[in-house]
DRENVEX-716813 format. One record per residue (C-alpha): x, y, z; residue number from 1. Coordinates in Angstrom, 1 decimal. Example, Ala and Ser with C-alpha at 12.3 -4.5 7.8 and 13.67 -1.06 7.14 Angstrom:
DRENVEX-716813
{{12.3 -4.5 7.8} 1},
{{13.7 -1.1 7.1} 2},
***
This chain:
DRENVEX-716813
{{9.0 -38.3 -6.7} 1},
{{5.6 -36.9 -5.7} 2},
{{2.5 -37.7 -7.8} 3},
{{-0.4 -35.0 -8.0} 4},
{{-3.9 -36.7 -8.7} 5},
{{-5.7 -34.5 -11.2} 6},
{{-8.4 -36.9 -11.7} 7},
{{-8.9 -40.3 -13.7} 8},
{{-9.8 -38.6 -17.1} 9},
{{-6.9 -36.2 -17.1} 10},
{{-4.5 -39.0 -16.3} 11},
{{-5.7 -41.0 -19.1} 12},
{{-4.7 -38.6 -21.6} 13},
{{-1.1 -39.1 -20.5} 14},
{{-1.2 -42.9 -20.2} 15},
{{1.3 -43.5 -23.2} 16},
{{4.0 -41.1 -21.6} 17},
{{3.6 -42.5 -18.2} 18},
{{3.9 -46.0 -19.5} 19},
{{7.3 -44.9 -20.6} 20},
{{8.4 -43.6 -17.2} 21},
{{6.4 -46.0 -14.8} 22},
{{5.7 -49.6 -15.0} 23},
{{2.5 -50.8 -16.8} 24},
{{1.1 -52.1 -13.2} 25},
{{1.7 -48.8 -11.6} 26},
{{-0.1 -46.8 -14.1} 27},
{{-3.1 -49.2 -14.2} 28},
{{-3.2 -48.8 -10.5} 29},
{{-3.3 -45.3 -10.8} 30},
{{-5.9 -45.1 -13.3} 31},
{{-8.1 -47.6 -11.3} 32},
{{-7.8 -45.6 -8.0} 33},
{{-11.1 -43.7 -7.3} 34},
{{-10.9 -39.8 -6.9} 35},
{{-12.0 -39.1 -3.3} 36},
{{-13.8 -35.7 -3.0} 37},
{{-12.9 -33.4 -0.4} 38},
{{-15.4 -33.5 2.6} 39},
{{-17.8 -30.3 2.6} 40},
{{-16.8 -28.0 5.5} 41},
{{-19.5 -28.4 8.3} 42},
{{-20.7 -25.0 9.8} 43},
{{-20.4 -24.9 13.5} 44},
{{-23.5 -24.8 15.5} 45},
{{-24.3 -21.3 16.8} 46},
{{-23.5 -20.9 20.5} 47},
{{-26.3 -21.7 23.1} 48},
{{-27.0 -18.1 24.3} 49},
{{-29.5 -18.5 27.3} 50},
{{-30.0 -16.9 30.7} 51},
{{-31.4 -18.5 34.0} 52},
{{-33.5 -15.8 35.7} 53},
{{-36.5 -14.1 34.2} 54},
{{-37.9 -10.8 35.1} 55},
{{-41.8 -10.0 35.2} 56},
{{-41.1 -7.6 32.1} 57},
{{-39.8 -10.2 29.9} 58},
{{-35.9 -9.8 30.6} 59},
{{-33.9 -12.8 31.4} 60},
{{-30.4 -12.6 33.0} 61},
{{-27.4 -14.6 34.4} 62},
{{-25.0 -13.4 37.1} 63},
{{-21.5 -14.4 35.6} 64},
{{-19.9 -12.4 38.5} 65},
{{-21.6 -10.6 41.5} 66},
{{-20.6 -6.9 42.0} 67},
{{-20.7 -5.1 45.3} 68},
{{-22.3 -1.7 46.2} 69},
{{-25.3 0.4 45.1} 70},
{{-27.2 -0.2 41.9} 71},
{{-27.5 2.6 39.2} 72},
{{-31.0 4.2 38.7} 73},
{{-32.6 5.1 35.6} 74},
{{-31.0 8.6 35.7} 75},
{{-27.4 7.3 36.2} 76},
{{-24.4 7.4 33.9} 77},
{{-22.5 3.9 33.7} 78},
{{-19.1 3.0 32.5} 79},
{{-19.1 -0.5 31.1} 80},
{{-17.6 -3.1 29.0} 81},
{{-20.1 -4.8 26.7} 82},
{{-20.7 -7.2 23.6} 83},
{{-24.0 -7.3 21.8} 84},
{{-24.8 -10.6 19.9} 85},
{{-27.9 -11.9 17.9} 86},
{{-29.4 -14.8 19.9} 87},
{{-30.2 -16.6 16.6} 88},
{{-26.4 -17.1 15.5} 89},
{{-24.3 -15.5 18.1} 90},
{{-23.1 -13.1 15.7} 91},
{{-21.6 -10.0 17.3} 92},
{{-22.9 -6.6 16.1} 93},
{{-21.6 -4.3 18.7} 94},
{{-19.0 -4.0 21.5} 95},
{{-17.3 -1.2 23.6} 96},
{{-14.7 -0.8 26.3} 97},
{{-15.0 1.8 28.8} 98},
{{-18.1 3.1 27.2} 99},
{{-20.1 5.9 28.9} 100},
{{-23.7 6.4 28.6} 101},
{{-26.9 7.1 30.5} 102},
{{-29.0 4.3 31.7} 103},
{{-32.1 5.9 30.4} 104},
{{-30.6 6.5 26.9} 105},
{{-30.4 2.9 25.8} 106},
{{-33.0 0.2 24.8} 107},
{{-35.2 -0.9 27.6} 108},
{{-34.1 -4.5 28.1} 109},
{{-30.6 -3.1 28.4} 110},
{{-31.5 -0.3 30.9} 111},
{{-33.4 -2.8 32.9} 112},
{{-30.5 -5.1 33.1} 113},
{{-28.2 -2.4 34.0} 114},
{{-30.5 -1.5 37.1} 115},
{{-29.9 -5.0 38.6} 116},
{{-26.2 -4.9 38.5} 117},
{{-23.6 -3.8 41.0} 118},
{{-20.0 -2.2 40.3} 119},
{{-17.6 -4.9 39.4} 120},
{{-20.5 -7.4 38.2} 121},
{{-20.7 -9.2 35.1} 122},
{{-24.0 -10.2 33.5} 123},
{{-25.5 -11.8 30.6} 124},
{{-28.6 -10.1 29.4} 125},
{{-31.0 -12.0 27.3} 126},
{{-33.4 -9.2 25.7} 127},
{{-36.6 -10.1 23.5} 128},
{{-37.2 -8.0 20.7} 129},
{{-40.0 -6.1 22.5} 130},
{{-37.4 -4.9 25.1} 131},
{{-34.8 -4.2 22.1} 132},
{{-35.3 -2.8 18.5} 133},
{{-38.6 -4.5 17.9} 134},
{{-40.4 -4.7 14.5} 135},
{{-38.0 -2.3 12.9} 136},
{{-34.6 -3.4 13.8} 137},
{{-31.6 -1.1 13.1} 138},
{{-28.3 -1.7 11.3} 139},
{{-27.0 -5.3 11.6} 140},
{{-29.8 -6.0 13.9} 141},
{{-33.0 -7.5 11.7} 142},
{{-36.5 -6.9 12.6} 143},
{{-38.1 -8.9 15.5} 144},
{{-34.4 -10.2 16.6} 145},
{{-33.9 -11.2 20.2} 146},
{{-30.4 -10.0 21.6} 147},
{{-27.9 -10.9 24.2} 148},
{{-25.4 -8.7 26.0} 149},
{{-22.4 -9.6 28.0} 150},
{{-21.8 -6.5 30.3} 151},
{{-19.3 -5.6 33.1} 152},
{{-20.5 -2.7 35.1} 153},
{{-17.2 -0.9 35.9} 154},
{{-18.9 2.1 37.8} 155},
{{-21.3 4.7 37.5} 156},
{{-22.5 8.2 38.8} 157},
{{-25.7 9.5 39.8} 158},
{{-26.6 13.1 39.0} 159},
{{-27.5 15.2 42.3} 160},
{{-31.3 15.6 43.1} 161},
{{-33.1 18.4 41.3} 162},
{{-34.4 21.1 43.4} 163},
{{-37.9 21.1 44.7} 164},
{{-40.0 24.3 44.9} 165},
{{-41.4 24.6 48.4} 166},
{{-44.8 23.4 48.9} 167},
{{-46.0 26.8 49.9} 168},
{{-44.9 28.4 46.6} 169},
{{-46.4 25.6 44.1} 170},
{{-50.2 26.2 44.4} 171},
{{-51.7 29.2 42.9} 172},
{{-54.7 30.9 45.0} 173},
{{-56.0 33.1 42.4} 174},
{{-57.1 32.7 39.0} 175},
{{-57.8 35.4 36.1} 176},
{{-60.5 35.5 33.6} 177},
{{-58.3 33.6 31.1} 178},
{{-57.6 30.9 33.4} 179},
{{-54.2 31.7 34.5} 180},
{{-53.4 30.9 38.0} 181},
{{-51.3 33.0 40.2} 182},
{{-49.7 33.2 43.4} 183},
{{-47.8 36.4 44.9} 184},
{{-44.8 35.1 46.9} 185},
{{-43.2 38.7 47.0} 186},
{{-44.6 42.0 46.0} 187},
{{-42.0 44.5 44.5} 188},
{{-42.5 48.2 44.2} 189},
{{-40.9 48.9 40.9} 190},
{{-42.1 49.4 37.5} 191},
{{-44.6 47.4 35.7} 192},
{{-43.8 46.3 32.1} 193},
{{-45.8 47.3 29.3} 194},
{{-46.2 46.0 25.6} 195},
{{-43.0 48.1 24.4} 196},
{{-40.8 47.0 27.2} 197},
{{-38.4 44.2 27.8} 198},
{{-38.6 42.1 30.9} 199},
{{-35.5 40.8 32.6} 200},
{{-36.3 37.6 34.5} 201},
{{-35.3 34.6 36.5} 202},
{{-37.9 31.7 35.9} 203},
{{-38.1 28.3 37.0} 204},
{{-40.4 25.7 35.5} 205},
{{-41.5 22.8 37.8} 206},
{{-43.7 19.9 38.0} 207},
{{-46.9 21.2 39.6} 208},
{{-47.7 18.1 41.5} 209},
{{-44.0 17.1 42.7} 210},
{{-42.4 20.6 42.8} 211},
{{-39.5 19.1 41.1} 212},
{{-37.7 21.7 39.0} 213},
{{-37.5 21.0 35.4} 214},
{{-35.5 23.9 33.8} 215},
{{-34.0 27.1 35.4} 216},
{{-33.1 30.2 33.5} 217},
{{-31.5 33.3 34.8} 218},
{{-31.4 37.0 33.6} 219},
{{-33.7 36.1 30.7} 220},
{{-34.4 39.0 28.3} 221},
{{-38.0 38.8 27.3} 222},
{{-39.5 41.5 24.8} 223},
{{-43.2 41.4 25.8} 224},
{{-44.0 41.9 22.0} 225},
{{-42.4 38.5 21.1} 226},
{{-43.9 36.9 24.4} 227},
{{-47.0 34.2 24.4} 228},
{{-50.3 35.8 25.3} 229},
{{-50.1 33.9 28.8} 230},
{{-46.6 35.2 29.8} 231},
{{-47.6 38.5 28.7} 232},
{{-50.6 38.7 31.0} 233},
{{-48.3 37.2 33.8} 234},
{{-45.7 39.7 33.5} 235},
{{-48.1 42.8 33.3} 236},
{{-49.3 41.7 37.0} 237},
{{-45.8 42.1 38.4} 238},
{{-43.6 45.0 39.6} 239},
{{-39.7 44.9 39.6} 240},
{{-38.6 43.2 42.5} 241},
{{-41.7 40.8 42.6} 242},
{{-41.8 36.9 42.8} 243},
{{-44.8 34.9 41.5} 244},
{{-45.9 31.4 40.9} 245},
{{-47.9 31.1 37.6} 246},
{{-50.2 28.1 36.9} 247},
{{-50.9 27.5 33.2} 248},
{{-54.5 27.3 32.3} 249},
{{-55.7 23.8 32.5} 250},
{{-56.8 22.1 29.2} 251},
{{-60.3 22.2 28.0} 252},
{{-62.5 19.6 29.2} 253},
{{-62.7 16.7 26.7} 254},
{{-59.1 17.4 25.2} 255},
{{-57.5 14.1 25.7} 256},
{{-54.3 14.9 24.1} 257},
{{-53.8 18.0 26.2} 258},
{{-54.9 16.6 29.5} 259},
{{-52.2 13.9 29.0} 260},
{{-49.6 16.7 29.2} 261},
{{-47.8 16.8 32.8} 262},
{{-49.0 19.8 35.0} 263},
{{-46.3 22.6 34.7} 264},
{{-46.0 25.7 36.7} 265},
{{-43.6 28.7 36.6} 266},
{{-41.9 30.6 39.3} 267},
{{-40.9 34.3 37.9} 268},
{{-38.7 36.7 39.6} 269},
{{-39.0 40.1 37.7} 270},
{{-35.4 41.7 38.2} 271},
{{-35.8 44.8 36.0} 272},
{{-38.0 46.4 33.1} 273},
{{-36.1 48.1 30.2} 274},
{{-37.4 49.8 26.8} 275},
{{-37.3 46.9 24.2} 276},
{{-35.0 47.3 21.3} 277},
{{-36.4 48.6 18.2} 278},
{{-35.9 46.2 15.4} 279},
{{-35.3 47.6 11.8} 280},
***
């Protein structure tokens, strides 16, 4: 017969009945046996999540398994397995399998770590909060939290290089009274647009210093009545069949905010001029 110890106080209530069933000596022994409290569960210590190699930027990493081949750049799209943990207690806050994303679209520490890796490699990345989510945190990640990622780089793809405008077509050799620079690459002999016309153009915006194309639009319909003053001035110089480069006016001296903006130029091909649609 099994006996469940429910505590000495409870047992004393049943002493007269227990004495009739068990021997008096057994009952006395039961009542004198101290009740031993169950031990409190011991919380496991958080795992030690550390990295061996430090970079000048503050990222640390450990090579778990070396990969082979080229390394992804900031503009690459990677495919990875990953697990993200809080350094403080090792708790997992995110994970993914065969996840695709752009290197430049993640937190700085993760992006820096990915650019150290090669396909087939596995790294542990120890990311200080300044290269993570900083003082704000996000979701399950508290403010000022250091992070650890374990990452497998499966593969990556690099986009083709952006077209570059030839050097001879970048700089503007003439300037209007408003400060708009221009260079006639090709002169057309068609109609010039007026305020009531709609211009059909191909245009490419590009970095004025490097010539790298930023955006290209084809067969764009631009009613002059709805265009900016600078663009209206530019289009009125051209005839159908013309190709021009325009250099936007420089910021006024002392305008710190404007002077920080990159120099952006525009290559315009005027394809056709038509009457603008009449708006009701």
